[in-house]
C-alpha positions in Angstrom: 90.4 96.5 199.8 87.2 97.2 201.4 83.9 97.6 199.0 85.6 97.2 195.7 85.2 94.9 192.4 88.0 94.5 190.1 87.6 93.0 186.3 90.6 90.9 185.0 91.1 89.0 181.8 93.7 86.6 180.4 95.1 87.6 177.2 95.2 85.0 174.3 92.2 83.3 175.8 88.3 84.3 175.8 88.2 83.8 179.7 87.3 87.0 181.9 87.0 87.5 185.6 85.9 89.7 188.4 86.6 89.6 192.0 84.6 91.4 194.7 85.5 92.0 198.3 83.0 93.8 200.5 83.2 94.8 204.2 81.7 98.2 205.2 78.3 97.4 202.9 78.4 94.0 204.3 78.4 95.4 207.9 75.9 98.3 206.8 73.3 95.1 205.9 74.2 93.5 209.2 73.7 96.2 211.2 70.0 96.6 210.2 68.7 93.4 211.4 69.8 90.4 214.0 70.6 87.3 212.1 71.8 83.9 213.2 75.6 83.4 212.4 74.8 81.0 209.6 72.5 83.6 207.9 74.8 86.4 207.8 77.1 84.2 206.0 74.6 83.4 203.6 73.3 86.7 203.0 76.9 87.9 202.5 77.6 85.4 199.6 74.4 86.5 198.0 75.6 90.2 198.4 78.8 89.2 197.0 77.3 87.6 193.9 75.1 90.4 193.1 77.9 92.7 192.6 79.9 90.1 190.4 76.6 89.3 188.1 75.9 93.2 187.7 79.3 93.7 186.3 79.5 90.7 184.4 76.0 91.1 182.9 77.0 94.7 182.3 73.3 96.0 183.0 72.4 99.6 183.0 69.5 98.9 185.7 69.2 96.9 188.9 69.9 93.4 189.4 67.8 91.3 192.0 68.9 88.1 193.2 66.0 86.1 195.2 66.2 82.9 197.1 63.0 81.0 198.1 63.4 78.0 200.1 61.0 76.0 202.6 63.8 75.9 205.3 64.4 77.9 208.3 65.6 80.7 205.5 62.5 81.0 203.6 63.8 84.3 202.0 67.2 85.9 200.7 67.0 88.9 198.5 70.0 91.1 197.2 70.2 94.0 194.7 73.0 95.8 193.1 73.0 98.3 190.4 75.8 100.1 188.0 76.2 102.9 190.7 77.9 100.5 193.1 75.0 100.4 195.4 74.0 97.0 197.3 71.4 96.1 199.4 70.1 92.7 201.0 67.9 91.3 203.4 67.0 87.9 204.6 63.6 86.5 206.2 63.4 83.5 208.6 60.5 81.1 209.3 59.4 81.7 213.0 57.8 78.4 213.1 61.0 76.6 212.5 64.2 76.4 214.8 66.8 78.5 214.4 70.0 77.2 212.5 73.1 76.4 214.3 76.1 78.5 213.4 77.4 75.8 211.3 74.5 75.3 208.9 74.7 75.0 205.3 73.2 76.7 202.4 71.0 73.4 201.6 70.5 72.8 205.4 69.1 76.6 205.6 66.9 77.1 202.5 66.2 73.5 201.8 64.1 73.0 198.5 63.1 75.9 196.5 64.4 78.2 193.6 66.9 81.2 192.6 65.1 83.9 190.8 67.5 86.2 188.9 65.6 89.6 187.8 67.3 91.9 185.5 65.4 95.4 185.2 67.1 98.0 182.7 66.4 101.4 182.9 65.2 101.0 179.1 63.7 97.8 177.6 61.6 94.8 179.1 62.3 93.1 182.5 63.8 89.6 182.4 63.5 86.8 185.1 65.8 83.7 185.0 64.9 80.5 187.3 66.7 77.8 188.4 65.8 74.9 190.9 67.9 74.8 194.0 69.5 71.8 193.3 73.1 72.4 194.0 74.5 72.4 197.6 75.5 76.1 197.7 74.8 79.2 196.2 77.6 79.3 193.9 76.4 76.2 192.3 72.9 77.1 191.5 74.4 80.1 190.1 76.7 78.1 187.9 74.1 76.2 186.5 71.7 79.4 186.2 74.4 80.5 183.5 74.3 76.7 182.0 71.1 76.8 181.2 70.2 80.5 180.5 73.0 82.1 179.4 74.8 79.1 178.0 78.0 80.0 179.0 80.5 78.4 180.9 80.8 80.3 184.4 82.6 79.3 187.8 82.0 81.3 191.2 84.1 80.9 194.4 81.8 82.6 197.3 82.6 83.0 201.1 81.5 85.4 203.8 82.2 85.1 207.7 80.0 87.8 209.3 82.6 90.5 208.5 83.7 90.1 205.0 82.0 88.7 202.0 83.9 88.2 199.0 83.8 86.2 195.6 85.3 85.3 192.3 84.0 84.6 188.9 85.3 83.4 185.8 83.6 83.1 182.6 84.4 81.7 179.1 83.0 83.9 176.1 82.1 82.3 173.1 84.2 82.6 170.0 86.6 81.1 168.0 89.3 79.6 169.9 91.5 78.1 166.9 93.8 80.7 167.6 94.0 81.2 171.2 94.8 78.8 174.3 92.9 75.8 174.0 93.5 74.3 177.7 93.2 78.1 179.0 89.5 77.4 180.5 90.6 74.0 182.4 93.9 75.4 183.6 92.4 78.8 185.0 89.3 77.2 186.9 91.5 74.5 188.1 94.0 77.1 189.8 90.8 79.2 190.8 89.8 75.9 192.9 92.8 76.0 195.0 91.7 79.3 196.8 90.7 78.8 200.3 88.1 80.8 201.9 90.7 82.5 204.2 92.5 83.8 201.2 89.4 85.0 199.3 88.6 86.8 202.6 91.8 88.1 203.7 94.2 88.8 200.8 94.2 92.1 198.7 92.6 91.4 195.5 95.9 92.0 193.7 97.7 89.7 195.4 95.2 86.9 195.6 95.1 87.2 191.7 99.1 87.3 191.6 99.0 83.8 194.0 96.6 82.4 191.5 97.9 83.4 188.1 101.4 84.9 188.5 102.4 82.6 185.8 99.8 83.7 183.4 99.2 86.9 180.9 96.9 88.4 183.3 95.5 91.7 182.7 93.9 93.5 185.7 91.6 96.9 185.3 91.2 99.6 187.9 88.7 98.6 190.8 85.2 100.1 191.2 84.1 101.0 194.5 81.0 99.5 196.1 78.7 100.8 198.8 75.4 100.3 200.5 72.6 102.0 199.3 68.7 101.6 199.5 66.8 102.8 196.9 63.5 103.2 198.6 61.6 106.5 198.9 58.3 107.9 200.2 57.1 107.6 196.3 57.9 103.6 195.9 56.3 103.2 199.3 53.1 105.0 198.2 53.4 102.8 194.9 53.5 99.7 196.7 50.7 101.0 198.9 48.4 101.8 195.9 49.0 98.1 194.8 47.2 97.0 198.1 43.8 98.5 196.4 41.4 100.9 197.8 39.1 98.5 199.7 42.4 97.3 201.7 43.6 100.3 202.3 40.8 101.9 203.7 40.1 99.0 205.9 43.5 99.5 207.8 42.5 103.2 208.2 39.4 102.0 209.8 41.4 100.1 212.4 44.9 102.2 212.5 43.5 105.6 211.5 46.8 106.1 209.6 49.6 103.8 207.9 53.0 103.5 209.4 55.8 101.3 207.3 59.3 100.9 206.9 61.6 99.8 204.1 62.9 95.9 204.9 66.5 96.7 203.4 67.1 100.0 205.7 64.5 100.3 208.0 63.5 103.8 207.1 60.2 104.7 208.8 57.3 106.2 206.6 54.1 107.6 207.8 51.1 108.0 205.7 48.0 110.0 207.5 44.4 109.3 206.7 44.3 112.2 204.6 47.5 111.3 202.4 45.9 107.9 201.8 43.0 109.2 200.6 44.5 111.7 198.3 46.7 108.5 197.3 43.5 107.0 196.4 41.8 109.8 194.7 44.8 111.1 192.6 43.8 111.1 188.7 47.7 110.1 188.5 47.7 107.4 190.8 50.4 105.6 189.1 52.8 108.5 189.7 52.0 109.6 193.7 54.3 112.1 195.3 52.9 112.3 199.2 54.5 115.4 201.3 
């Protein structure tokens, strides 16, 4: 059951679904940071949502979910790609009191926005933005699909610091005249009976059977997921270059070198003064590779 996503659909309907369960990948994300329990849960839900959306949208590239708010949880970011790699990070506002273990999404984040970025390997980058009006992450994502994609979509997300899981149903556009006209309402109603404990603990096929044993459900082979970070020395060098030559030289005057680390995986990167100067002076500064 650990770390996989499974696609399914219902025969004679225009409804499809995805179900995801994460354990090892979720644990690796949490092991690299020390978050309050309430933040761990929200990070798990975001990680599950990123996996669900990547498979649903069928993006050949990177999908990023970013929640920015004015509460104690100022930033939540999760990324996923078709290779099954997942990573996520949270940032807390140090000036605000730490949340209680039972704090909700709305209590943690406050007012803000959800940004969904699709970065394909070929083609143009796309961003969709919705205000954080719903009480939970699932509701905010449902509003995004309703406004931006105009597809009826429902999500159920849960995490407990040990496991994260999610279920997604989506109604595809098309002619329903020769299909089960009541399918969407019926299938959503059945999915709404799922409890957080069932979503987290049951094997995916067992959960689908519990919900849909009277439906003509077609279940496909699961896809494995894992923690993976796309950071590299070259990408960090690109990020440093974006600071500008003047800022980089100011840092060097103070520190004689630049040390930084990836926020997602905590990999440390060291750049000497000579390496930074080589980066600045490189004729091909847009594609530096520093050794």
